[in-house]
Structure formats: C-alpha cells, structure tokens
N, C-alpha and C positions, 0 to 999 in steps of 0.2 A: 550217450555211452555208446559206441557201436558196435565194437569189440568186446570179448572179456578180458583180453588183456591188461585193462586198466583195474582191473579191481583184485583177478589173480594171482595173489602177493606172496611174497616171501613172508622170513618171521619178524621185520623189521619195516612194520607200517604203522601209517594210521589210521587206525580201526575206523576213528571218529572221519576222516577224510572220506575214506572209500567206502561206506555206507553212506554219507550224503551223494555221492555220485552216483552211488546204485539207485537212494532214492529218486534224488531228481533227475535218471534216466526217464523214470517211467514205465519202465521195461516190466516190471515184475519180477517170481520166480518163473514164470512161463518166458519172458524174453531170453534170459541166462538161457534156459531148455531149448527153444528156439537155434541158440545161436551155437549148440553143439558142445556147450563142456562136459569133458569127460571127469573133470573133477571140480568141489563144491568150491567158491570163495571161501576165504580163511575166516570171516567172520558169522558164516553159517555153520562150524565146528562149533561143536560143544565139547566143555572142556570134560574131563571124567565122564566121558558117556555110557550110559547101560544100556545102548539101543542092540535088541537081539539081531545077531546076526540073519540076512535076509534066508537063509537056509537053515535056521534053528528050529526045532520042535517046539512045536507051541504048547499051553495051557490045552486037558479036550474039555475042562469046565468052563463054562459060559451062563452068561446073564437069564433071567429068564424069561420066558414068552410068551403072555397074558393070552386068551381071547378074548376081545370086549364086549364080546356080544352074550357071554354065560352070565348067570344067573346074576342080580347086583350082588347078593351076599356073599358067592365065592367070589365073583369077582372083590369087591372089598379087603374078601380075605387075601386073595395074591396080592393085591398091591399093598396091605398092609407087609406083610410078609420082605415080599421084594423089596418094600422103601427100607424096613427096617434092616436087612441081614444085608443087601447090597447097593443100595440108595441110585439103581437103574433097572429098567426091564423095559422090554420091547413086548407094545402091543399090537396084536392084528385084530381082522372081524372089529374095524372101528368105524367104516361108514364111509370113510373116502378112497372116494373110486382110486386105484392104480392108474389112469391116466392121466388126475390130477397130480401125484406125486412125481412121474415121470418125466409131467409135462413144466415142474417147474423145476425137478434137476436138469433136465435138457435146455433149458431155457439159460439157468446159471451158466454150464458149459458152455452154448452157442457163443454168451456174452466174455469169457474168459478167450475164447479162440476166435474173435473176432481180429480185421489188422490191427498191429500193433498202435498204430497211426490214428485209428476210432477208439481203440481202450483205450490210449493217453489222456483223452478227453474228460474222461471219469477219475484219473489216477489223482487222490490227495490226501492230506489228513485234516480239513477242515470240515468237522461233523455240523456246521453249523444251517445248511440245510437239508440238512437231515440224513444225508447218503453221503457216502465217498466210499472208493475204493483203493487197496493201499496193498503192499505185502507190512503183515505184523503191524497189530495198532501199538506195541509197545516194542517197535525197531529201536527204537533207542534207549530207551530203559535195560533190554535183558543181558541177561553175560552173551549171549548167540543166538544170531535169528532163525529163525525156522523157515520152512522150502513150505510154504505155500502163500497164494493173494486171497484174498478177502474183500469182496463185498457185504459195507457195512449198512442196516439201514436202520431209522426211530420210527418204527410203524405207528405207534400211539403212546401217550395221550394225542402229541401231533402228531398228524402225517406228516410225511417228507414233503418237501415241493419236487414235484414230480417231474420235474424238467430236467432233474441233477440224477434218476434215475435211468438208469441205461432201457431204452426202448424194447431191447433184445427179451428182458424178465420183464417188464412191466405188469402186465396184465396177466401173469404168473402169480406172482407176489401180489396181488392185492387177492386174487385169488383163496391165494393159499391161506392169507392174515384169515379170512371170515372161517374157513374148515379149522385153523387151526387153535383159534378163540372157542369154540365149541367144543372143539375136545380137550381143551385146555380147561372151560368150567364144568365140564363132567368129572374131570382129573380132580379137580381142587375137589370138591364135591365129594367125593370117593373117598382121597384121604384124610379128611375132615372125619369123615363117617368108621374108617380105620383108627379114629387117635379116640372115639367117642364122644363125641363134642355132640352139645343137645344143639348148633344149630348147624348145622353142614355146610351152611350159606358163609359162614363168619370168617373165612380166605378174602371170599370173593368181596364180603361189604367191607374188609380193611384194601379193597382196589388191587388186589393182586394178581389180579386179569387185565389192569388199567394199562401198563407200561409196558409195551412190549419194543424188544431189539431185534433185529435179524442179522444175522449171520453166514452169509452165502462161502462156502472154504472150497478152492481147487488148491487140489494139489497134485501138481504136474510129477512127471516120473521125475526121478533122483540118482542121477550116477552112486552116490557115495550112503547109499540112507542109511549105515549102521554107524556115521560121523556127525548125524544131524536129527532136529525132530519134525514131524509136520506141524505137531502141536502141544507143547511143553505140558511135563503134569502141573495140573492145576484144579481143585473145585471150581463151582460154579457160584458164583456169589448171591443170583436174585431168589426167587421162589420156585421158580420152575424151569426145566432145558426141554425142548421138545424137537427132533430133530429128525430127519431126513436122511438118507446115505445112498450113493449107489451101489454097484455088485461090488466095489474096487475092496476091500476089508483095508485095517488099518487102525481102528478106534480099540483101545485098549482101557478098560477099569482093573481099581488097583483095590481088592479083596483081601483083606490080611496084609501078606508079602508080596503075593501073586498077582502077576497083572495077567485078566482074565481075555478074550478076545471077544469084541461084539460081534458077533459074525451076519453081513445082511443080510436080510431074511425077508426077499421081497416084497413091497407093498407094508411093510413093518414100519413103527414109527416106535423111536427109541426115546423114551422118558427119564428121567434124572430127577435126582432134590438138588435144590439149591442148597448154600451154605443157612441162608436167613429161614429157610422152612426145616432145616434141624435147629436153629435156635427157635422160633418158633415151638417147634413141637419137645424143644427142652429135649432132645436126643433120641426120640421116641422112633426118628427117622434119619438118615443120617445122608448127610452132602458126603460124595467119594471122590478123591481124586483119579482124574483119567487123562488120558494123553493121545495124542495119535502118531503113530510112525510115520517117519519119512516113508514116501511112496517108491516100491522098486519095478511098478510094472510099467509100462509103456503106456496102456490108457488112465488117464487122470483120475484119482479120487475123487467126488464132489459132495459136498454135503451142506445142508441145509437147517442152521437150527434157530429157535425161534426162543428169546428167552423172556421170562414173563416175571414183572417188579411188583411192588407197588407206584403207583403214583402220587401216592399222599408221600411225598418227601423231607416232611417236615413233623409225618405223625410216630411220636414211639412205638419203636419194634422190639421182644421180645419175648420170653416163654410167656405161651397162651395160659391167666391165670387159671382157666378151669384143670389146667393140667399140672398147677400145683398144689401141694400139701405139704404139713411139716413132715410126711415122711418123703419126701418129693419133694424137695425146694427146687429153685431156677438154680439153673446151670449159668446162665446167661447174666450180664447185664443188659440194662434197656438202651435204644441209640436210636438217633434219627436216622430214616433211611438215607439224606442226605451226607450225614455224616459218614455214613457208612459207606458210599458211591465212591466219595473222595477219595477215602483210605483204600479202597479197592484202587482206584485208577491213578494215585500215588506210587505204586509199586508194576514189576515186572508180573505177568503171569503163571503163577508162581506157588505149588503146594496150598495150603489150610490154612493161610496166614489169621486171615478174617474171624473165620469162629474159634479159632485158639486167642485173639486180640480180645475178643467181647466175651472171652470164658470167664466165671469166678475162681 
C-alpha cells in the first residue's frame, strides 16, 4: 500500500477488505502517519466514542505514588490500600536505575522508527516464534482499530527465538526482564502480606511469576485523537502488570465513573492488579478498567508492559481458601488458567468480562 487513498474511504466500503489491505501492507500506524494523513481511516473510528477533546480539562486526581524504599510495614499498608481502592499505583525508589528504564524505552522507539523496509521484516501475527510486531492483536475482532503499533514477546517460561526479536531492542529487553522479575517477586510478597496470608510466597509457589509476556506499545501522533483510541478500555487478565512509560501522557484509569490520568513520573514504574489476582483475593484487591487516549502530541508515546501470569496452565485457580469463611464465602468459581486465557483471546479487548463471567 503506497498511499493512504486506498484506505481513506467513504461510508460505503468493504471494511474487512480495507483492514486486510492495511494489515498486509505491514506499514503499521506509524506508516500512515509518515504518509501525512490529516484524517484517520474509517476502520479506526470508534462509534459512539467518549474520548475527551484534546483541550478538555482533566481530573486533578491521580493514582498513588509509593516510595518502594520505605519501611516494609508502611510499604505493605500503602500497597494494600492502593490495590484495594485503585487497583493501580506507581512506585519510585525501586532500585532500577533510570538509565535502564530509558534505555529500554529508547530502544523500543528506535525500532519503531527504523526505515519501513527494515521494520516490515518483523511484522506478523504469528507468535509461534515467541515474538510478533503488528497493529492491534485483536485487529480483526474489534469493532474499531486503535492507534498504536505493538511488539509483543513471550519472555517466559519459554523464551522467544531471539532471531525473531529486533536487534535494536534485544539487549534492553533481556536486561529489563531480569529487573522486572525481581520487582514482581517483591510485589507479590508484599501483596500476600497485605492480605494477611501466613505464607507470603504462596503466589510465587502457584507459578504466578513464571509466565511473562511483554508488550511494547508505540503510539504515534494522531491527527484526530477524539475519534479513536490508543488502547481501548479493558482490564488485564493476568496476576500483575508492571509498566514503564515515557513522558507523553495518555494512560487513564477508571475510578468510579471518573477517568484519572496516570501522570508520567520520571523513573517510576506503574503497577496494576490483574483480573486473576482480583479473583484469588476474593475482591480484596481490584482489577480496574484502563485505557490509553490517542496521542495528540507530535512526539510518540512509548510504553513497555510486562504481564505476570501463572505457568501452570492446567492448575485450578480461584479464591484462596485462607481468605474464605462462612462469613466471607467465595465470590468466584474455580477454573484452569488454560480455559481462562482461551476465553480472553476469543474476544476483543474490552471491559471486565472475565471477572464477570466467573463470578458466582
């Protein structure tokens, strides 16, 4: 696809045909921007969108920022309160150097800004090699496409075929996985302690650190950000998500009926509770909907998320027995993680349907 004219269509058009033309061109959203679009293609327009105008006033409230180096008793309290009330928080003074975070974000930016002919080699929806670069993993399932390109990797338990990982960010990803694993292990222990569990390693022993997926998102400038999303409203299906972002805002968390901005804090790491941890905690911790607005800035928004999931796919998961009593019965049924994730990938990225499905 050499021009935008082929997909910039009127009301009477074959949506699937134009989706395929775009996808098979392998240029991604960045390629559309590079071609100088002033309007976005029709299949990116979200019907009945409620995205705020770029000049609108945002909420003054935001999610908690927690000093990860404070005394453990205080740290447990802050994390418990944040995981129970917001489902999201940021941590600072966590021990990972700012240079490591910036190196990761810069390497992802460098890959996305390679010449198109180089980047196209990695464009694929086939995750059999443990790595794939594309626009929206749910492109053909969603009601409307979202304005971002994503490099997705399977980090563990089986690492990717590193020959299929762009050399521009390979080293940074390997280093980041080591750091994020240490952060994840400490967080799971603190979260267990916050629940009052006798064994603070119970989530670790249930393999909740062992399956890790990384998604690096590149959100280029969008000429009509009020018509589309960077990432639609959803909650994460796994145990825990650990994310770093550059200075361009856009991430929002739903608290009640209000959308709160997750303001970028230099060197901070954003943490959010996943659906399966909400289920295992029997609603003591909450997994909340969040989204990313389309980027109105000329500079790209870049983020890297690592999703922690159980590796024991055939193990039964549900509310932890230690948290249950006659006065506090289970809110959810039990299920295998394999069944749970099959249900997640059978639908578009949307809302809180997993926790609702398994709720008793």
